[in-house]
GUKE-832830 format. One line per 3 residues: number of its first residue (from 1); their letters; for each residue y, x, z of C-alpha. Coordinates in steps of 0.2 Angstrom, whole numbers, plus 5000, padded with zeros to 4 digits. Layout:
# GUKE-832830
NUM = A = Y:X:Z | ...
***
This chain:
# GUKE-832830
1 = MIQ = 5187:4774:4331 | 5173:4785:4337 | 5189:4792:4352
4 = GTV = 5195:4772:4356 | 5175:4769:4358 | 5176:4784:4371
7 = QFE = 5193:4778:4381 | 5184:4760:4381 | 5167:4766:4390
10 = RSA = 5179:4776:4402 | 5190:4764:4407 | 5174:4751:4410
13 = IAI = 5165:4765:4421 | 5180:4765:4431 | 5183:4746:4431
16 = IAV = 5163:4745:4438 | 5162:4759:4451 | 5179:4752:4459
19 = ALL = 5170:4737:4460 | 5153:4743:4466 | 5165:4751:4481
22 = TVG = 5173:4736:4485 | 5159:4725:4486 | 5147:4736:4492
25 = LAP = 5158:4744:4508 | 5151:4735:4524 | 5164:4723:4531
28 = EAR = 5169:4737:4549 | 5173:4748:4538 | 5183:4737:4526
31 = AGK = 5191:4730:4542 | 5195:4749:4551 | 5179:4748:4564
34 = GRV = 5165:4759:4567 | 5152:4762:4578 | 5146:4770:4595
37 = RIE = 5133:4770:4604 | 5133:4767:4621 | 5121:4775:4634
40 = STP = 5120:4776:4652 | 5110:4782:4669 | 5105:4771:4676
43 = PNA = 5102:4758:4659 | 5103:4742:4657 | 5125:4741:4663
46 = AIY = 5136:4728:4658 | 5147:4737:4645 | 5167:4728:4642
49 = VDD = 5178:4736:4629 | 5194:4738:4632 | 5194:4728:4646
52 = KAG = 5185:4714:4656 | 5195:4699:4649 | 5185:4699:4632
55 = GIK = 5168:4698:4641 | 5153:4709:4642 | 5148:4717:4623
58 = GYT = 5130:4722:4628 | 5119:4732:4640 | 5116:4749:4637
61 = PTT = 5108:4756:4629 | 5117:4750:4612 | 5125:4752:4597
64 = LRV = 5143:4741:4595 | 5153:4739:4581 | 5171:4741:4588
67 = QTG = 5189:4744:4582 | 5193:4762:4578 | 5203:4772:4586
70 = TRK = 5204:4777:4605 | 5198:4762:4617 | 5191:4762:4634
73 = IIL = 5176:4757:4639 | 5171:4750:4657 | 5150:4748:4662
76 = EAD = 5146:4738:4677 | 5128:4740:4688 | 5121:4732:4703
79 = GYK = 5121:4746:4715 | 5134:4758:4707 | 5151:4758:4705
82 = PLE = 5161:4755:4691 | 5166:4767:4677 | 5179:4767:4666
85 = QFI = 5181:4780:4650 | 5190:4783:4634 | 5183:4786:4619
88 = QVK = 5187:4789:4603 | 5179:4776:4588 | 5178:4782:4569
91 = PRR = 5170:4774:4556 | 5154:4785:4556 | 5142:4783:4572
94 = KTY = 5143:4792:4586 | 5133:4791:4604 | 5142:4793:4621
97 = RME = 5130:4795:4637 | 5140:4791:4653 | 5132:4793:4670
100 = LEK = 5137:4779:4686 | 5139:4785:4704 | 5126:4774:4714
103 = IPE = 5136:4766:4730 | 5130:4774:4746 | 5119:4761:4756
106 = VSH = 5127:4761:4774 | 5115:4760:4789 | 5121:4756:4805
109 = LHF = 5122:4760:4824 | 5122:4749:4837 | 5128:4758:4853
112 = ISD = 5122:4749:4871 | 5131:4760:4883 | 5136:4760:4903
115 = PAV = 5155:4755:4907 | 5158:4774:4908 | 5157:4777:4890
118 = GDA = 5173:4765:4888 | 5187:4776:4879 | 5174:4789:4872
121 = IVS = 5177:4797:4856 | 5165:4796:4843 | 5162:4810:4828
124 = VDG = 5150:4810:4814 | 5145:4826:4807 | 5162:4834:4816
127 = EDK = 5172:4820:4810 | 5182:4810:4822 | 5178:4792:4820
130 = GTI = 5190:4785:4835 | 5186:4776:4849 | 5167:4770:4852
133 = KED = 5166:4753:4848 | 5148:4743:4848 | 5143:4745:4831
136 = LEI = 5147:4762:4821 | 5144:4760:4801 | 5138:4777:4792
139 = PHG = 5129:4783:4775 | 5110:4783:4776 | 5102:4801:4780
142 = RHL = 5103:4813:4791 | 5120:4816:4805 | 5125:4822:4819
145 = VEI = 5132:4811:4830 | 5143:4816:4846 | 5153:4807:4859
148 = SKV = 5165:4813:4870 | 5175:4809:4886 | 5186:4820:4897
151 = GFQ = 5177:4823:4914 | 5161:4820:4906 | 5149:4830:4897
154 = KWS = 5144:4830:4877 | 5131:4816:4870 | 5125:4823:4856
157 = RWF = 5110:4817:4844 | 5104:4818:4826 | 5100:4801:4819
160 = ELE = 5087:4802:4802 | 5093:4785:4795 | 5086:4773:4781
163 = PGE = 5098:4765:4769 | 5101:4747:4778 | 5093:4752:4795
166 = KRD = 5102:4744:4811 | 5097:4756:4826 | 5099:4753:4844
169 = VDV = 5104:4769:4853 | 5108:4769:4872 | 5122:4780:4879
172 = KLD = 5126:4787:4897 | 5137:4800:4898 | 5134:4812:4913
175 = PDV = 5147:4820:4922 | 5153:4837:4918 | 5147:4848:4931
178 = ADV = 5144:4869:4931 | 5129:4879:4944 | 5141:4886:4958
181 = KVV = 5133:4901:4972 | 5144:4907:4985 | 5137:4920:4993
184 = AQP = 5144:4932:5010 | 5144:4950:5007 | 5138:4957:5020
187 = SVK = 5127:4942:5026 | 5132:4931:5041 | 5121:4921:5054
190 = DGF = 5128:4903:5057 | 5139:4905:5041 | 5144:4891:5031
193 = VYI = 5153:4887:5015 | 5170:4878:5014 | 5176:4870:4995
196 = NDE = 5191:4862:4998 | 5192:4863:5017 | 5177:4853:5015
199 = NKG = 5160:4860:5022 | 5147:4860:5011 | 5133:4868:5021
202 = AAP = 5126:4885:5027 | 5130:4900:5017 | 5121:4907:5005
205 = WAG = 5125:4888:4994 | 5122:4884:4979 | 5127:4869:4969
208 = KLA = 5133:4857:4954 | 5154:4855:4955 | 5164:4846:4943
211 = PGR = 5174:4856:4930 | 5191:4863:4938 | 5200:4874:4953
214 = YKI = 5195:4876:4971 | 5196:4884:4985 | 5181:4894:4992
217 = EIK = 5178:4900:5007 | 5164:4906:5022 | 5168:4903:5041
220 = APG = 5155:4908:5055 | 5156:4914:5072 | 5167:4931:5074
223 = FSS = 5168:4932:5056 | 5182:4924:5041 | 5185:4927:5024
226 = TPQ = 5199:4928:5013 | 5199:4912:5002 | 5196:4914:4982
229 = TVL = 5204:4901:4972 | 5188:4899:4958 | 5190:4889:4942
232 = VET = 5174:4880:4937 | 5170:4878:4920 | 5160:4864:4911
235 = GQK = 5141:4872:4909 | 5146:4888:4918 | 5136:4897:4929
238 = AEV = 5145:4905:4941 | 5143:4916:4958 | 5156:4918:4970
241 = TLQ = 5154:4933:4984 | 5167:4933:4999 | 5169:4949:5007
244 = MID = 5167:4942:5027 | 5177:4951:5040 | 5171:4957:5057
247 = ESA = 5186:4947:5068 | 5182:4962:5081 | 5186:4974:5069
250 = KDK = 5202:4968:5065 | 5211:4980:5077 | 5204:4994:5070
253 = IGQ = 5216:5007:5062 | 5212:5012:5043 | 5220:5025:5031
256 = ISV = 5229:5022:5017 | 5236:5032:5001 | 5244:5023:4987
259 = ASE = 5250:5028:4972 | 5256:5020:4954 | 5250:5025:4936
262 = PAV = 5262:5031:4927 | 5271:5040:4941 | 5291:5036:4941
265 = GEA = 5303:5041:4949 | 5311:5027:4965 | 5296:5019:4966
268 = LVF = 5292:5012:4981 | 5277:5006:4991 | 5276:4989:4998
271 = IDD = 5262:4982:5010 | 5261:4965:5014 | 5281:4964:5007
274 = VNK = 5285:4976:5020 | 5294:4993:5012 | 5282:5008:5016
277 = GPS = 5293:5020:5007 | 5292:5031:4990 | 5276:5032:4980
280 = PFS = 5264:5039:4983 | 5262:5032:5001 | 5250:5040:5014
283 = GQV = 5247:5029:5031 | 5238:5018:5045 | 5237:5001:5044
286 = KSG = 5227:4989:5054 | 5210:4984:5047 | 5210:4969:5036
289 = HHK = 5216:4963:5021 | 5232:4968:5014 | 5241:4965:4999
292 = IEV = 5248:4980:4991 | 5263:4982:4977 | 5274:4997:4970
295 = RAP = 5292:4991:4965 | 5301:5003:4953 | 5316:5000:4942
298 = NYA = 5312:4992:4925 | 5297:4993:4929 | 5284:4979:4937
301 = CDP = 5267:4977:4942 | 5252:4965:4947 | 5251:4964:4967
304 = ETI = 5233:4969:4975 | 5225:4961:4989 | 5212:4971:4997
307 = FIE = 5202:4973:5012 | 5208:4989:5022 | 5192:4995:5033
310 = GNK = 5195:5003:5050 | 5191:5022:5050 | 5191:5024:5034
313 = QNA = 5200:5034:5020 | 5206:5019:5008 | 5214:5024:4989
316 = VTI = 5225:5011:4979 | 5234:5015:4962 | 5242:5003:4956
319 = KLY = 5247:5000:4938 | 5266:5000:4933 | 5271:4990:4916
322 = PIA = 5288:4991:4908 | 5297:4976:4912 | 5298:4958:4902
325 = KLN = 5308:4941:4908 | 5302:4926:4907 | 5310:4908:4907
328 = ASV = 5298:4891:4911 | 5302:4875:4910 | 5291:4858:4911
331 = NVD = 5293:4841:4910 | 5289:4837:4928 | 5297:4843:4945
334 = KAE = 5292:4860:4954 | 5278:4862:4945 | 5268:4880:4950
337 = VFI = 5268:4895:4939 | 5254:4907:4941 | 5253:4924:4929
340 = DES = 5233:4931:4929 | 5229:4919:4945 | 5245:4926:4955
343 = SIG = 5258:4912:4961 | 5278:4919:4952 | 5284:4902:4959
346 = FTP = 5291:4886:4953 | 5297:4877:4939 | 5312:4877:4931
349 = LED = 5313:4898:4930 | 5324:4909:4924 | 5325:4927:4918
352 = LEI = 5310:4932:4931 | 5304:4948:4930 | 5287:4951:4923
355 = PAK = 5273:4963:4916 | 5273:4968:4897 | 5255:4966:4896
358 = RST = 5244:4953:4890 | 5244:4940:4903 | 5237:4923:4906
361 = LYI = 5252:4912:4913 | 5247:4894:4920 | 5256:4879:4925
364 = RKE = 5249:4867:4940 | 5256:4854:4949 | 5244:4839:4958
367 = GYK = 5239:4825:4946 | 5243:4832:4929 | 5233:4843:4917
370 = EYS = 5234:4862:4919 | 5244:4870:4906 | 5240:4887:4900
373 = EVI = 5245:4899:4889 | 5242:4917:4885 | 5257:4928:4883
376 = FPK = 5259:4944:4876 | 5277:4951:4881 | 5283:4969:4875
379 = KGD = 5296:4980:4883 | 5312:4966:4885 | 5308:4954:4878
382 = TVT = 5312:4937:4885 | 5297:4923:4884 | 5302:4906:4886
385 = VNA = 5289:4893:4889 | 5294:4874:4887 | 5278:4866:4895
388 = TLD = 5271:4849:4893 | 5260:4843:4909 | 5248:4827:4902
391 = FAP = 5245:4817:4916 | 5227:4817:4921 | 5220:4801:4930
394 = AAG = 5206:4810:4935 | 5216:4822:4946 | 5222:4807:4956
397 = MKN = 5206:4798:4958 | 5201:4795:4976 | 5192:4780:4984
400 = YIS = 5196:4777:5002 | 5189:4766:5014 | 5199:4759:5028
403 = LAF = 5194:4753:5045 | 5208:4744:5052 | 5214:4735:5071
406 = TFG = 5226:4725:5070 | 5237:4714:5084 | 5250:4703:5078
409 = LFG = 5260:4685:5084 | 5262:4670:5074 | 5279:4662:5067
412 = PTK = 5283:4645:5064 | 5265:4635:5062 | 5266:4617:5051
415 = LES = 5254:4604:5053 | 5249:4591:5039 | 5237:4579:5046
418 = DVR = 5228:4562:5043 | 5221:4557:5060 | 5207:4544:5057
421 = GVD = 5214:4540:5042 | 5235:4536:5047 | 5245:4548:5039
424 = DEA = 5256:4558:5051 | 5274:4566:5047 | 5271:4585:5044
427 = TTY = 5277:4595:5060 | 5282:4609:5065 | 5280:4622:5080
430 = SPS = 5283:4639:5084 | 5267:4644:5100 | 5268:4661:5107
433 = DTK = 5251:4664:5100 | 5241:4680:5095 | 5228:4687:5085
436 = MAV = 5218:4702:5085 | 5208:4708:5071 | 5197:4719:5064
439 = GLR = 5198:4724:5046 | 5189:4733:5032 | 5200:4742:5013
442 = YTR = 5194:4748:5002 | 5206:4756:4990 | 5202:4765:4974
445 = LFN = 5216:4778:4968 | 5218:4779:4949 | 5232:4793:4949
448 = PYI = 5245:4798:4961 | 5254:4782:4962 | 5244:4767:4960
451 = GLG = 5228:4759:4966 | 5218:4745:4968 | 5209:4738:4982
454 = LNA = 5198:4725:4990 | 5205:4720:5007 | 5193:4710:5020
457 = SFT = 5200:4706:5038 | 5190:4695:5052 | 5203:4688:5063
460 = YLG = 5204:4680:5083 | 5218:4668:5082 | 5226:4660:5098
463 = LGG = 5224:4642:5093 | 5211:4639:5105 | 5200:4653:5102
466 = DLA = 5200:4648:5081 | 5194:4663:5070 | 5199:4667:5052
469 = LHV = 5192:4677:5040 | 5202:4682:5023 | 5198:4693:5008
472 = DPM = 5208:4697:4995 | 5211:4710:4980 | 5226:4720:4984
475 = LRL = 5238:4733:4972 | 5245:4749:4982 | 5261:4756:4976
478 = QVP = 5263:4774:4985 | 5273:4789:4985 | 5262:4804:4989
481 = VTV = 5272:4820:4999 | 5261:4835:4994 | 5259:4851:5008
484 = EGR = 5254:4866:4999 | 5245:4859:4986 | 5235:4842:4996
487 = RFI = 5243:4825:4997 | 5247:4826:5019 | 5256:4811:5019
490 = EFY = 5256:4795:5007 | 5268:4779:5011 | 5261:4764:5002
493 = LGI = 5265:4746:5000 | 5252:4734:4996 | 5255:4717:4987
496 = AAG = 5239:4705:4990 | 5234:4685:4989 | 5215:4679:4992
499 = MTA = 5205:4669:4998 | 5207:4662:5019 | 5192:4654:5029
502 = YFN = 5199:4645:5043 | 5187:4640:5058 | 5192:4630:5074
505 = TGD = 5180:4631:5088 | 5187:4618:5099 | 5182:4604:5111
508 = PDD = 5175:4589:5102 | 5173:4579:5117 | 5186:4577:5121
511 = DDF = 5195:4560:5124 | 5211:4563:5127 | 5227:4554:5116
514 = YEP = 5234:4563:5101 | 5251:4559:5100 | 5258:4567:5082
517 = GVD = 5273:4579:5085 | 5271:4581:5104 | 5252:4585:5102
520 = DQH = 5249:4595:5087 | 5244:4612:5097 | 5231:4602:5109
523 = WME = 5226:4592:5093 | 5220:4609:5087 | 5213:4613:5101
526 = DRT = 5200:4597:5102 | 5191:4598:5087 | 5179:4610:5077
529 = GAA = 5176:4612:5060 | 5181:4623:5045 | 5194:4625:5031
532 = FGW = 5197:4635:5016 | 5214:4639:5008 | 5221:4654:5002
535 = NLM = 5233:4668:5009 | 5248:4679:5002 | 5250:4698:5012
538 = TPL = 5262:4714:5011 | 5255:4728:5019 | 5268:4743:5022
541 = GMQ = 5262:4760:5031 | 5260:4776:5031 | 5244:4785:5031
544 = INV = 5240:4807:5037 | 5227:4813:5029 | 5221:4825:5042
547 = ASF = 5206:4832:5029 | 5199:4831:5013 | 5189:4818:5018
550 = LGI = 5196:4808:5033 | 5214:4802:5037 | 5223:4790:5049
553 = FIE = 5236:4776:5044 | 5249:4765:5054 | 5255:4750:5045
556 = GAW = 5264:4732:5048 | 5260:4717:5036 | 5267:4700:5034
559 = AMH = 5255:4685:5028 | 5257:4668:5024 | 5239:4656:5025
562 = KVY = 5237:4640:5021 | 5220:4629:5024 | 5215:4613:5019
565 = GKL = 5200:4605:5027 | 5191:4594:5040 | 5192:4593:5059
568 = DRD = 5180:4582:5067 | 5182:4574:5084 | 5169:4560:5091
571 = SAP = 5161:4559:5073 | 5177:4555:5065 | 5184:4567:5054
574 = DTY = 5202:4571:5052 | 5209:4579:5034 | 5222:4592:5037
577 = EFS = 5234:4605:5030 | 5237:4617:5040 | 5247:4633:5038
580 = WME = 5255:4648:5045 | 5262:4663:5046 | 5261:4679:5055
583 = VSA = 5270:4699:5057 | 5258:4712:5062 | 5254:4731:5066
586 = GAG = 5237:4739:5064 | 5231:4757:5064 | 5216:4762:5059
589 = LVF = 5204:4778:5051 | 5203:4782:5030 | 5187:4789:5023
592 = IF = 5190:4799:5011 | 5180:4805:4994
***
């Protein structure tokens, strides 16, 4: 009996415990949910669970009851990037701390620039941002902004920008320049410095030059110098010393001895490309500059140009190098190839023997950017260079101002008139009239082949002493002929269209009767007035550049003019349309800068 009672009590306790557990468990535990606490930096971020479709579940910091398992938490706050993070939700509460990334607050630079800045490249903290635009968006804070363009000095500024700040910035690019000084050794009286054949003033001379390659020499009465080719680089301070040669001492004889290093058999000495015999050599030559070289089988040398002084002993040692070979080709015809500033020929080059040593190879052609490459050929090596010369507009840019004198003949002339209100039929006649004109033309060459210009001409016409003025923009197409690296002759074709103003200077008081179709010429002579219209012109010519700053030209041209206006006779206006053609020939001067 006692045993049955104990068994009953145990069963009752078990039933009661199960009931209590069932009733006492939280609803989320019965449904498989857990509690998570979400905290964030910054606080008050909106919380989404799994996706945003279910809406905001609260704001940080807060505790959420969510389904157990892997859940995706999404946080959003103004001024910060959205954050997504996967968490594990378990029945026991767990805290997650999350940090949102702040969205950078941008600032703006508003560039106010001159036209020269046009296609310059902008970089911020060394990162290329492309071609300059009016507005540049960058993060706030401290930044280095640089603007670069070929032919100009780099513009560089540091900026400390506040969030959201907009700042106006004036940008002006200064042309690239270098400080150059040219002196004579020894100093000479009345010496003048010439740079690319242009007189720059008395020696010694100091000034600024744009980056590039220049031929520099000094000329003085009784003295001369061997021109030097000098490469001027941006920001460089260069001093060029030219050895002056006393012309009166040129006929003096100097002693010279030439040897090679190393000394090799069968080596021959050449002075000014004349074989002087085996090396070592000792002999006499006239005072002056001479090119010295030593030639030997399987060796090459760098020729030296030295000044031999009269009545003195001059010693020269020429270094020999083992032979390497050079093949050079380029994308343009007949580019000149240099090794360490010594010309070795024009492209294409095949199996050309060169010294097997460290050298700098240059390939140059007017109107193109210079190509350079450092080569390290060893004995027996063949160096192959396939170069691409990029077009360099700056190298072809020149300004021409032309002053022309023209003589021409008129072709068929067409007149349509309304004399005192009565329309006349169009009449055509071919007068034996002439014109004389003086013209001024400005041309800007953007490369060796294309230029744009503005042409203005004041013309005396044979039609009763009439005058005409025409102004027209002109496209110039040309083919340059280069002699010794300089454009010597330019053949050109122009295409122009513009405005014509016509002024009649006849006698308005002449009462002669006008008969249309018969007295057309007389009708024009009897009246005064002005008319305006258009013209077309196509000049074809040749320009000879006799110096770096001066040229002469001859050209022929065909032109067509048409004007509309009124002529007065006895205060009675006559309206008309008047057109004429002309063929002309002219010549003049060109000022180059």
